[in-house]
C-alpha positions as CSV (number, residue, x, y, z in Angstrom):
1,M,35.7,-80.4,-18.1
2,I,33.3,-80.4,-21.0
3,R,30.4,-79.5,-18.7
4,T,32.4,-76.6,-17.2
5,T,33.2,-75.4,-20.7
6,I,29.5,-75.5,-21.8
7,F,28.5,-73.7,-18.6
8,L,31.0,-70.9,-19.2
9,I,30.0,-70.5,-22.9
10,T,26.3,-70.3,-21.8
11,V,27.1,-67.7,-19.2
12,F,29.2,-65.8,-21.7
13,C,26.4,-65.8,-24.3
14,F,23.8,-64.8,-21.8
15,S,26.0,-61.8,-20.7
16,I,26.4,-60.7,-24.3
17,T,22.7,-61.0,-24.9
18,F,21.9,-59.1,-21.7
19,S,24.4,-56.3,-22.5
20,Q,22.9,-55.9,-26.0
21,T,19.4,-55.4,-24.6
22,I,20.3,-52.5,-22.3
23,N,20.0,-49.1,-24.0
24,Q,19.6,-50.8,-27.4
25,K,19.6,-48.2,-30.2
26,V,17.6,-48.9,-33.3
27,K,17.0,-46.8,-36.5
28,D,13.5,-46.2,-37.7
29,N,12.6,-46.2,-41.4
30,R,13.7,-42.6,-41.7
31,G,17.1,-43.3,-40.2
32,N,16.4,-41.7,-36.8
33,L,17.7,-43.4,-33.7
34,K,15.4,-44.6,-30.9
35,L,15.9,-46.7,-27.8
36,L,14.1,-50.0,-27.4
37,G,13.7,-52.3,-24.4
38,V,15.3,-52.0,-21.0
39,I,17.1,-48.7,-20.6
40,D,18.5,-46.5,-17.9
41,K,19.6,-42.9,-17.4
42,E,22.9,-43.5,-19.1
43,G,21.1,-44.4,-22.3
44,L,19.0,-41.3,-22.1
45,T,22.0,-39.1,-21.7
46,Q,23.7,-40.4,-24.8
47,T,23.5,-38.7,-28.3
48,P,20.9,-38.0,-29.8
49,F,18.7,-38.3,-26.7
50,N,20.8,-36.2,-24.4
51,G,19.6,-32.9,-25.9
52,W,16.0,-33.1,-24.9
53,F,16.8,-35.1,-21.7
54,S,19.2,-32.5,-20.3
55,K,17.0,-29.6,-21.3
56,N,13.9,-30.9,-19.6
57,Y,15.8,-32.3,-16.6
58,N,17.7,-29.1,-15.8
59,S,14.8,-26.7,-16.5
60,Y,12.3,-28.5,-14.1
61,L,12.0,-26.8,-10.7
62,T,10.8,-29.3,-8.2
63,N,8.5,-28.4,-5.3
64,D,10.9,-28.8,-2.4
65,K,8.1,-29.1,0.3
66,V,6.5,-32.0,-1.6
67,V,9.8,-33.6,-2.5
68,A,10.7,-33.6,1.2
69,K,7.6,-35.7,1.9
70,L,8.3,-38.0,-0.9
71,K,11.6,-39.0,0.7
72,S,9.7,-41.0,3.2
73,T,6.5,-41.9,1.3
74,L,8.4,-43.4,-1.6
75,K,10.1,-45.9,0.6
76,G,9.1,-49.5,-0.1
77,Y,7.9,-48.6,-3.7
78,Q,9.2,-50.0,-7.0
79,I,8.5,-48.0,-10.1
80,T,8.3,-49.1,-13.8
81,V,8.3,-46.5,-16.5
82,F,7.2,-47.1,-20.1
83,L,8.3,-44.4,-22.5
84,G,9.0,-43.7,-26.2
85,T,12.2,-41.8,-27.1
86,W,10.2,-40.7,-30.2
87,C,7.3,-39.4,-28.1
88,G,7.0,-35.7,-27.2
89,D,5.2,-36.4,-23.9
90,S,7.9,-38.8,-22.9
91,K,10.7,-36.4,-23.8
92,R,9.0,-33.8,-21.5
93,E,7.9,-35.9,-18.5
94,V,10.6,-38.6,-18.1
95,P,13.5,-36.2,-17.5
96,R,11.4,-34.3,-15.0
97,F,10.5,-37.6,-13.4
98,Y,14.2,-38.5,-13.0
99,N,14.7,-35.0,-11.5
100,V,12.0,-35.6,-8.9
101,L,13.2,-39.1,-8.0
102,E,16.8,-38.0,-7.5
103,A,15.7,-35.0,-5.4
104,A,13.7,-37.5,-3.3
105,D,16.7,-39.8,-2.9
106,F,14.9,-42.7,-4.6
107,Q,17.2,-45.6,-5.2
108,E,17.8,-46.4,-8.8
109,K,17.7,-50.2,-8.1
110,N,13.9,-49.8,-7.5
111,L,13.4,-48.2,-10.9
112,K,12.8,-50.0,-14.2
113,V,12.6,-48.1,-17.4
114,I,11.3,-49.7,-20.7
115,A,11.4,-48.0,-24.1
116,V,8.6,-49.1,-26.5
117,D,8.3,-48.9,-30.2
118,N,6.3,-46.6,-32.6
119,D,6.7,-48.9,-35.6
120,T,3.3,-49.9,-37.1
121,K,3.7,-53.6,-36.4
122,T,5.1,-53.3,-32.9
123,Y,3.1,-50.2,-31.7
124,K,3.7,-49.4,-28.0
125,Q,5.6,-52.7,-27.6
126,S,9.0,-53.6,-26.3
127,P,11.3,-56.3,-27.8
128,G,11.2,-58.1,-24.4
129,G,7.4,-57.9,-24.1
130,E,7.5,-56.2,-20.7
131,E,4.3,-54.2,-21.6
132,K,2.2,-57.3,-22.0
133,G,-0.8,-57.4,-19.6
134,L,-0.1,-54.0,-18.2
135,N,-2.4,-51.9,-20.5
136,I,0.2,-49.6,-21.9
137,H,-1.7,-47.6,-24.4
138,R,-0.2,-44.1,-23.7
139,V,3.4,-43.1,-23.0
140,P,4.9,-42.2,-20.7
141,T,3.2,-44.4,-18.1
142,F,4.7,-44.5,-14.6
143,I,3.5,-47.5,-12.6
144,F,3.9,-47.6,-8.8
145,Y,4.2,-51.0,-7.1
146,K,4.3,-52.0,-3.5
147,D,4.8,-55.5,-2.2
148,G,4.7,-56.6,-5.9
149,K,1.2,-55.2,-6.5
150,E,0.3,-52.1,-8.6
151,V,-0.9,-49.3,-6.4
152,N,-1.6,-46.7,-9.1
153,R,-0.1,-45.0,-12.2
154,I,0.5,-41.7,-13.9
155,V,-0.5,-41.9,-17.5
156,E,1.1,-39.6,-20.2
157,Y,1.2,-36.5,-18.0
158,P,0.4,-35.5,-14.4
159,K,-2.9,-34.1,-13.3
160,E,-1.3,-31.4,-11.1
161,S,2.5,-31.9,-11.1
162,L,4.6,-35.1,-11.0
163,E,5.6,-34.6,-7.4
164,K,2.1,-33.8,-6.2
165,D,0.6,-36.8,-8.2
166,M,3.3,-39.0,-6.8
167,L,2.6,-37.9,-3.2
168,K,-1.2,-38.6,-3.6
169,I,-0.4,-42.1,-4.9
170,T,2.2,-42.9,-2.2
171,T,0.0,-41.6,0.7
172,G,-3.1,-43.5,-0.5
173,E,-5.1,-40.4,-1.5
174,N,-7.8,-40.8,-4.1
175,Y,-6.1,-40.5,-7.5
176,R,-7.6,-41.3,-10.9
177,P,-5.1,-41.4,-13.7
178,N,-5.8,-39.9,-17.2
179,Y,-7.7,-42.0,-19.8
180,M,-10.1,-43.7,-17.4
181,A,-12.3,-44.9,-20.3
182,A,-9.5,-47.1,-21.7
183,N,-8.6,-48.2,-18.1
184,Y,-12.2,-49.1,-17.4
185,L,-12.5,-51.2,-20.6
186,N,-9.2,-53.0,-19.7
187,I,-10.8,-54.1,-16.4
188,L,-14.0,-55.2,-18.2
189,F,-12.0,-57.3,-20.6
190,K,-10.6,-59.2,-17.7
191,T,-14.0,-60.2,-16.3
192,Q,-16.3,-60.2,-19.4
193,S,-16.3,-62.0,-22.7
194,I,-16.6,-59.9,-26.0
195,Q,-20.1,-61.4,-26.4
196,E,-21.1,-60.2,-23.0
197,L,-19.7,-56.8,-23.6
198,E,-21.5,-56.5,-26.9
199,N,-24.8,-57.3,-25.1
200,M,-24.0,-54.4,-22.7
201,N,-23.5,-51.9,-25.5
202,E,-26.5,-49.8,-24.7
203,E,-25.3,-49.4,-21.1
204,L,-21.6,-49.0,-22.0
205,V,-22.0,-46.1,-24.5
206,P,-23.4,-43.5,-22.1
207,I,-21.0,-44.6,-19.3
208,I,-17.8,-44.5,-21.5
209,S,-18.9,-41.3,-23.3
210,Q,-18.8,-39.5,-19.9
211,A,-15.3,-40.7,-19.1
212,V,-13.6,-40.7,-22.6
213,K,-11.1,-38.0,-23.2
214,G,-11.9,-37.1,-26.8
215,V,-12.1,-39.2,-30.0
216,S,-8.4,-40.3,-29.9
217,E,-8.4,-42.1,-26.5
218,L,-10.2,-45.2,-27.6
219,N,-8.8,-45.0,-31.1
220,T,-5.2,-45.3,-29.7
221,Y,-6.3,-48.0,-27.2
222,G,-7.9,-50.0,-30.0
223,F,-4.9,-49.9,-32.2
224,V,-2.6,-50.9,-29.3
225,L,-4.8,-54.0,-28.9
226,F,-4.8,-54.6,-32.7
227,R,-1.0,-54.5,-32.9
228,S,-0.7,-56.9,-30.1
229,N,-3.0,-59.4,-31.9
230,Q,-6.0,-58.9,-29.6
231,V,-8.1,-58.4,-32.7
232,Q,-11.6,-59.0,-31.2
233,K,-11.0,-56.6,-28.4
234,A,-9.6,-54.0,-30.8
235,F,-12.7,-54.1,-33.1
236,F,-15.0,-53.9,-30.1
237,V,-13.1,-50.8,-28.8
238,L,-13.0,-49.1,-32.3
239,D,-16.7,-49.9,-32.9
240,L,-17.6,-48.5,-29.4
241,N,-15.7,-45.4,-30.3
242,A,-17.8,-45.0,-33.5
243,K,-21.0,-45.4,-31.4
244,I,-19.8,-42.6,-29.0
245,F,-18.7,-40.3,-31.8
246,P,-21.1,-41.3,-34.7
247,Y,-20.5,-38.0,-36.6
248,H,-16.7,-37.9,-36.5
249,Y,-15.0,-39.0,-39.7
250,Y,-11.9,-40.2,-37.7
251,V,-13.6,-43.2,-36.1
252,Y,-14.7,-44.6,-39.5
253,S,-11.3,-44.1,-41.1
254,S,-9.8,-45.9,-38.2
255,L,-12.3,-48.8,-38.5
256,G,-11.6,-48.8,-42.3
257,K,-7.8,-49.1,-41.6
258,A,-8.3,-51.9,-39.1
259,F,-10.6,-53.9,-41.4
260,F,-8.3,-53.4,-44.3
261,E,-5.3,-54.7,-42.4
262,A,-7.5,-57.6,-41.3
263,E,-8.2,-58.3,-45.0
264,N,-11.9,-57.6,-44.6
265,H,-12.1,-55.3,-47.6
266,S,-15.9,-55.1,-47.7
267,D,-16.2,-53.6,-44.3
268,A,-13.1,-51.5,-44.8
269,L,-14.7,-49.9,-47.9
270,K,-17.9,-49.4,-46.1
271,N,-16.2,-47.5,-43.2
272,Y,-13.9,-45.5,-45.5
273,K,-17.0,-44.3,-47.4
274,K,-18.7,-43.2,-44.2
275,S,-15.5,-41.3,-43.3
276,L,-15.4,-39.6,-46.7
277,A,-19.0,-38.6,-46.4
278,L,-18.2,-36.7,-43.2
279,N,-14.9,-35.3,-44.5
280,S,-14.7,-35.0,-48.3
281,D,-11.2,-33.5,-48.1
282,N,-9.4,-36.6,-46.8
283,N,-7.1,-37.6,-49.6
284,N,-5.8,-40.7,-47.7
285,V,-9.3,-42.0,-47.4
286,K,-9.9,-41.3,-51.1
287,S,-6.8,-43.3,-52.1
288,M,-7.8,-46.2,-49.9
289,I,-11.3,-46.3,-51.5
290,Q,-9.7,-46.3,-54.9
291,E,-7.3,-49.1,-53.9
292,I,-10.0,-51.3,-52.5
293,E,-12.3,-50.7,-55.5
294,G,-9.4,-51.5,-57.8
295,M,-9.0,-54.9,-56.1
296,K,-12.5,-55.8,-57.3
297,Q,-11.8,-55.2,-60.9
């Protein structure tokens, strides 16, 4: 009897915990609601998310010819979506993605949707940690799996259209997602140590500089690594970004911020001063320099 009671209490507690993690609403520091963790369409069609979801879902006109092909090519696939209900790209692309999936008769049981955070300490992370090991540095990210293995992904926005990109992925055509520089570095981190990569810097800089999509690609990737406590990798990426864009103030202010948060005030100050030399109007950098110099007094 006691064992049965304990079992029932355990099941009951598990059910409550599980139900609380679905479509969990959280307020940010400004009082705005966001969804975090595992969510579904029902969560996205609730206030205050239903406004942008319905607008972008209903206004998207799918390519019927491509969707007709997706009805067969999507069979056997499972899809995981990472999004931010605070993110403009997610607000635009995720409702459209739902529209395409439903037009293609894709079964909802094969779809998993995870809402990640934009808070400084948990940047691009979910409370359940579903993003770990999946290189989620931009949202939305749509990952296509078959037989338990990732086939490909759409990162942030489609290269042609959602349905055309999906068709290429599900028919095995050559498809390279956005932000290949960050993806390439993620692969290197799995096979090379930081020391080995630092020794490859002269080779890496020209290779990555041809693939990188502007100064913010590696900056975002670096801070995603930093927030997930992969500090060595984060500094390697941010430093690499500075080597690729040596005359851009932004790379040095980012390095300054990372060093400051890592409590390396000497290197933080050095990089903030480099940033200020390239952009003398940056008041935030000026205030950080004053703050660090004040610590020395």
